[in-house]
VOBA-1610 file (N, C-alpha, C; in pm, whole numbers, padded with zeros to 5 digits, always signed):
BEGIN
Unk+09436+09469+06416Unk+09461+09449+06557Unk+09537+09570+06610Unk+09483+09635+06713Unk+09543+09758+06763Unk+09635+09737+06884Unk+09590+09654+06980Unk+09667+09637+07103Unk+09682+09490+07139Unk+09807+09454+07168Unk+09839+09318+07211Unk+09892+09327+07353Unk+09838+09246+07442Unk+09884+09242+07580Unk+09965+09116+07602Unk+10091+09135+07636Unk+10180+09025+07674Unk+10184+09023+07825Unk+10139+08912+07884Unk+10136+08903+08031Unk+10248+08811+08078Unk+10334+08867+08160Unk+10443+08793+08223Unk+10424+08804+08374Unk+10488+08714+08446Unk+10482+08722+08592Unk+10605+08656+08651Unk+10605+08652+08781Unk+10715+08591+08855Unk+10745+08451+08804Unk+10644+08375+08770Unk+10662+08236+08725Unk+10631+08216+08578Unk+10603+08323+08506Unk+10570+08313+08362Unk+10655+08413+08285Unk+10773+08368+08238Unk+10864+08459+08167Unk+10919+08393+08041Unk+10838+08325+07970Unk+10879+08247+07854Unk+10934+08331+07740Unk+11055+08300+07696Unk+11114+08369+07581Unk+11035+08339+07454Unk+10981+08218+07444Unk+10899+08179+07329Unk+10775+08268+07320Unk+10713+08293+07434Unk+10593+08377+07441Unk+10628+08521+07404Unk+10739+08570+07456Unk+10784+08706+07426Unk+10808+08724+07277Unk+10880+08629+07218Unk+10911+08636+07075Unk+10784+08639+06991Unk+10689+08554+07026Unk+10563+08549+06951Unk+10488+08682+06962Unk+10482+08739+07081Unk+10411+08865+07100Unk+10475+08978+07020Unk+10608+08986+07023Unk+10678+09092+06949Unk+10659+09072+06799Unk+10668+08948+06753Unk+10650+08919+06610Unk+10509+08956+06563Unk+10407+08920+06640Unk+10270+08951+06601Unk+10247+09102+06600Unk+10300+09171+06700Unk+10286+09318+06705Unk+10355+09383+06586Unk+10471+09330+06550Unk+10547+09384+06438Unk+10472+09366+06306Unk+10424+09245+06283Unk+10354+09215+06159Unk+10220+09287+06149Unk+10154+09306+06263Unk+10022+09368+06263Unk+10023+09516+06291Unk+10143+09574+06304Unk+10157+09717+06333Unk+10073+09755+06456Unk+10080+09668+06559Unk+10002+09688+06681Unk+10090+09741+06793Unk+10027+09803+06891Unk+10097+09844+07013Unk+10108+09722+07103Unk+10228+09699+07156Unk+10252+09589+07248Unk+10250+09642+07390Unk+10158+09593+07468Unk+10151+09629+07609Unk+10216+09515+07687Unk+10324+09546+07755Unk+10400+09446+07830Unk+10362+09459+07977Unk+10297+09358+08029Unk+10255+09358+08170Unk+10337+09255+08246Unk+10402+09299+08351Unk+10470+09206+08442Unk+10397+09212+08575Unk+10340+09098+08615Unk+10267+09089+08741Unk+10360+09033+08848Unk+10384+09113+08950Unk+10458+09066+09066Unk+10352+09001+09156Unk+10338+08870+09139Unk+10230+08793+09201Unk+10264+08765+09347Unk+10195+08834+09438Unk+10229+08817+09579Unk+10184+08683+09637Unk+10108+08605+09561Unk+10071+08472+09608Unk+10190+08375+09601Unk+10286+08402+09512Unk+10401+08312+09497Unk+10485+08307+09624Unk+10536+08421+09675Unk+10616+08410+09797Unk+10534+08360+09916Unk+10405+08395+09918Unk+10322+08348+10029Unk+10314+08196+10031Unk+10297+08135+09914Unk+10291+07989+09906Unk+10425+07927+09945Unk+10534+07991+09902Unk+10668+07941+09938Unk+10688+07948+10088Unk+10656+08063+10149Unk+10673+08078+10294Unk+10585+07981+10370Unk+10462+07961+10324Unk+10372+07866+10390Unk+10431+07726+10389Unk+10484+07684+10274Unk+10541+07551+10262Unk+10667+07535+10349Unk+10753+07638+10347Unk+10876+07632+10427Unk+10844+07631+10577Unk+10739+07700+10616Unk+10697+07700+10756Unk+10641+07563+10794Unk+10557+07505+10707Unk+10500+07373+10733Unk+10607+07266+10749Unk+10713+07277+10668Unk+10821+07177+10669Unk+10924+07203+10778Unk+10909+07313+10850Unk+10999+07342+10960Unk+11126+07416+10920Unk+11134+07462+10798Unk+11253+07534+10753Unk+11255+07676+10806Unk+11136+07732+10829Unk+11125+07866+10886Unk+11046+07851+11015Unk+11101+07902+11123Unk+11029+07897+11251Unk+10934+08014+11261Unk+10808+07985+11270Unk+10710+08092+11281Unk+10681+08159+11149Unk+10592+08254+11154Unk+10550+08326+11033Unk+10657+08428+10994Unk+10697+08431+10865Unk+10795+08530+10820Unk+10743+08673+10841Unk+10836+08764+10861Unk+10797+08903+10884Unk+10751+08968+10755Unk+10682+09079+10771Unk+10638+09160+10657Unk+10760+09210+10578Unk+10870+09238+10651Unk+10992+09286+10585Unk+11047+09183+10488Unk+11049+09056+10529Unk+11099+08950+10441Unk+11008+08935+10319Unk+10879+08936+10342Unk+10781+08925+10233Unk+10801+09038+10133Unk+10813+09162+10182Unk+10832+09277+10093Unk+10967+09273+10022Unk+11070+09221+10088Unk+11201+09210+10024Unk+11195+09113+09906Unk+11122+09004+09921Unk+11106+08909+09811Unk+11027+08975+09697Unk+10921+09045+09728Unk+10844+09114+09625Unk+10928+09220+09554Unk+11013+09289+09630Unk+11102+09388+09568Unk+11198+09321+09470Unk+11250+09205+09507Unk+11340+09131+09416Unk+11265+09089+09291Unk+11143+09040+09306Unk+11063+09002+09189Unk+11035+09123+09100Unk+11015+09240+09161Unk+10993+09363+09084Unk+11116+09398+09002Unk+11234+09385+09061Unk+11359+09411+08989Unk+11373+09315+08872Unk+11345+09187+08895Unk+11352+09087+08787Unk+11253+09122+08676Unk+11134+09165+08714Unk+11033+09203+08615Unk+11078+09322+08532Unk+11134+09422+08597Unk+11181+09541+08524Unk+11295+09505+08430Unk+11383+09416+08474Unk+11493+09370+08388Unk+11438+09298+08264Unk+11339+09213+08283Unk+11278+09140+08172Unk+11210+09238+08077Unk+11142+09336+08131Unk+11075+09436+08047Unk+11176+09513+07964Unk+11288+09552+08023Unk+11392+09623+07946Unk+11439+09540+07828Unk+11456+09412+07851Unk+11497+09319+07744Unk+11392+09316+07632Unk+11266+09311+07669Unk+11157+09306+07571Unk+11146+09440+07498Unk+11162+09549+07570Unk+11157+09681+07507Unk+11265+09694+07399Unk+11384+09645+07426Unk+11492+09648+07326Unk+11454+09566+07203Unk+11395+09451+07226Unk+11351+09365+07116Unk+11243+09437+07034Unk+11148+09499+07103Unk+11040+09571+07035Unk+11097+09688+06954Unk+11188+09764+07012Unk+11250+09877+06941Unk+11319+09830+06814Unk+11391+09718+06824Unk+11465+09669+06708Unk+11373+09627+06594Unk+11247+09599+06625Unk+11150+09560+06521Unk+11051+09672+06489Unk+11076+09791+06546Unk+10989+09905+06518Unk+10851+09895+06581Unk+10839+09824+06692Unk+10710+09804+06759Unk+10691+09910+06867Unk+10577+09978+06864Unk+10541+10069+06973Unk+10500+09984+07093Unk+10537+10032+07213Unk+10507+09952+07332Unk+10477+10041+07451Unk+10415+09978+07549Unk+10386+10039+07678Unk+10417+09932+07782Unk+10487+09968+07888Unk+10525+09870+07990Unk+10458+09901+08123Unk+10413+09794+08189Unk+10343+09807+08317Unk+10397+09700+08412Unk+10432+09740+08534Unk+10467+09646+08640Unk+10369+09671+08754Unk+10298+09565+08797Unk+10201+09579+08906Unk+10212+09461+09002Unk+10190+09490+09128Unk+10184+09386+09231Unk+10039+09347+09255Unk+10018+09220+09284Unk+09884+09173+09317Unk+09866+09028+09276Unk+09743+08981+09282Unk+09712+08846+09235Unk+09713+08848+09083Unk+09773+08746+09024Unk+09790+08738+08879Unk+09660+08768+08805Unk+09555+08696+08836Unk+09429+08710+08763Unk+09368+08849+08781Unk+09367+08899+08903Unk+09308+09030+08930Unk+09381+09141+08854Unk+09513+09138+08856Unk+09592+09240+08787Unk+09570+09229+08636Unk+09576+09106+08584Unk+09558+09086+08439Unk+09422+09138+08393Unk+09317+09105+08465Unk+09183+09150+08427Unk+09170+09302+08433Unk+09230+09364+08532Unk+09219+09510+08542Unk+09292+09579+08427Unk+09406+09525+08384Unk+09480+09584+08272Unk+09406+09558+08141Unk+09350+09440+08124Unk+09272+09410+08003Unk+09159+09511+07989Unk+09090+09537+08098Unk+08978+09631+08095Unk+09026+09775+08069Unk+09130+09816+08138Unk+09179+09954+08126Unk+09238+09983+07988Unk+09303+09885+07928Unk+09374+09906+07802Unk+09293+09868+07679Unk+09179+09801+07698Unk+09094+09761+07586Unk+09173+09687+07478Unk+09233+09574+07517Unk+09320+09499+07427Unk+09242+09410+07331Unk+09306+09378+07218Unk+09246+09292+07117Unk+09293+09148+07127Unk+09414+09129+07180Unk+09474+08997+07189Unk+09559+08990+07314Unk+09548+08877+07386Unk+09632+08852+07503Unk+09722+08734+07469Unk+09850+08748+07501Unk+09944+08638+07485Unk+10003+08610+07622Unk+09992+08485+07665Unk+10034+08447+07800Unk+10090+08305+07798Unk+10183+08280+07888Unk+10240+08146+07903Unk+10163+08071+08010Unk+10145+07943+07984Unk+10086+07856+08086Unk+10199+07769+08139Unk+10214+07772+08271Unk+10319+07692+08333Unk+10289+07544+08318Unk+10393+07468+08307Unk+10378+07322+08296Unk+10338+07266+08432Unk+10220+07203+08435Unk+10170+07138+08556Unk+10093+07015+08514Unk+10075+06926+08606Unk+09999+06805+08576Unk+09850+06837+08567Unk+09778+06752+08496Unk+09634+06766+08485Unk+09567+06757+08622Unk+09622+06673+08708Unk+09568+06659+08843Unk+09584+06788+08922Unk+09699+06851+08908Unk+09724+06978+08975Unk+09625+07084+08927Unk+09603+07089+08796Unk+09508+07187+08741Unk+09365+07157+08791Unk+09332+07029+08803Unk+09200+06989+08850Unk+09177+07038+08993Unk+09275+07015+09081Unk+09258+07050+09222Unk+09275+07200+09249Unk+09368+07263+09180Unk+09402+07402+09213Unk+09356+07503+09108Unk+09304+07454+08996Unk+09257+07543+08892Unk+09371+07604+08812Unk+09336+07688+08719Unk+09434+07754+08634Unk+09395+07900+08617Unk+09484+07989+08659Unk+09456+08132+08644Unk+09445+08169+08496Unk+09523+08103+08411Unk+09519+08133+08268Unk+09385+08088+08208Unk+09338+07971+08246Unk+09208+07923+08197Unk+09096+08016+08246Unk+09106+08060+08368Unk+09006+08151+08423Unk+09010+08286+08351Unk+09131+08333+08321Unk+09145+08457+08244Unk+09075+08445+08109Unk+09100+08333+08042Unk+09041+08310+07910Unk+08888+08311+07916Unk+08833+08256+08024Unk+08687+08253+08040Unk+08628+08391+08065Unk+08705+08480+08128Unk+08649+08607+08173Unk+08669+08723+08077Unk+08748+08705+07971Unk+08770+08816+07877Unk+08696+08790+07747Unk+08672+08896+07672Unk+08601+08882+07545Unk+08696+08882+07426Unk+08822+08920+07447Unk+08917+08921+07337Unk+08983+08784+07322Unk+09057+08769+07214Unk+09128+08644+07187Unk+09241+08627+07288Unk+09264+08503+07332Unk+09374+08470+07422Unk+09455+08358+07358Unk+09585+08383+07338Unk+09675+08279+07289Unk+09761+08233+07405Unk+09752+08104+07430Unk+09824+08044+07542Unk+09945+07969+07485Unk+10061+08006+07533Unk+10185+07941+07491Unk+10228+07846+07602Unk+10219+07717+07574Unk+10260+07618+07674Unk+10411+07603+07674Unk+10469+07598+07791Unk+10613+07576+07804Unk+10636+07451+07882
//
């Protein structure tokens, strides 16, 4: 196994998933590609809900939206630094990527560009009914790639 892609995002930052990815890369002498997706759909859904409930009057400005994305980017970079330290301590070669966009679109573009052998990703805890109505980006990712995908449920 040459390349392992660990996918994290605004809502997917499982320590269990991180540990497994670093351990597998260490044992397999693989390069660990750490991807943090700053998923712009997350703040949009939050703002939509807050507007519907009357907590925010009118549509939030572009400045507020970008400020939230900037904060998520900082959190992502902090998480990546933590993972890089863990990888270094185990002698794992790594590459780190932070990208903004839709989770699935960003993940698929990195999978294609990096030609990975294994993807490790966390699936957020949601009800079966929620997955039925709204789908699952992780399930869709698994359907669209040809490499192995390990899903860590939290």
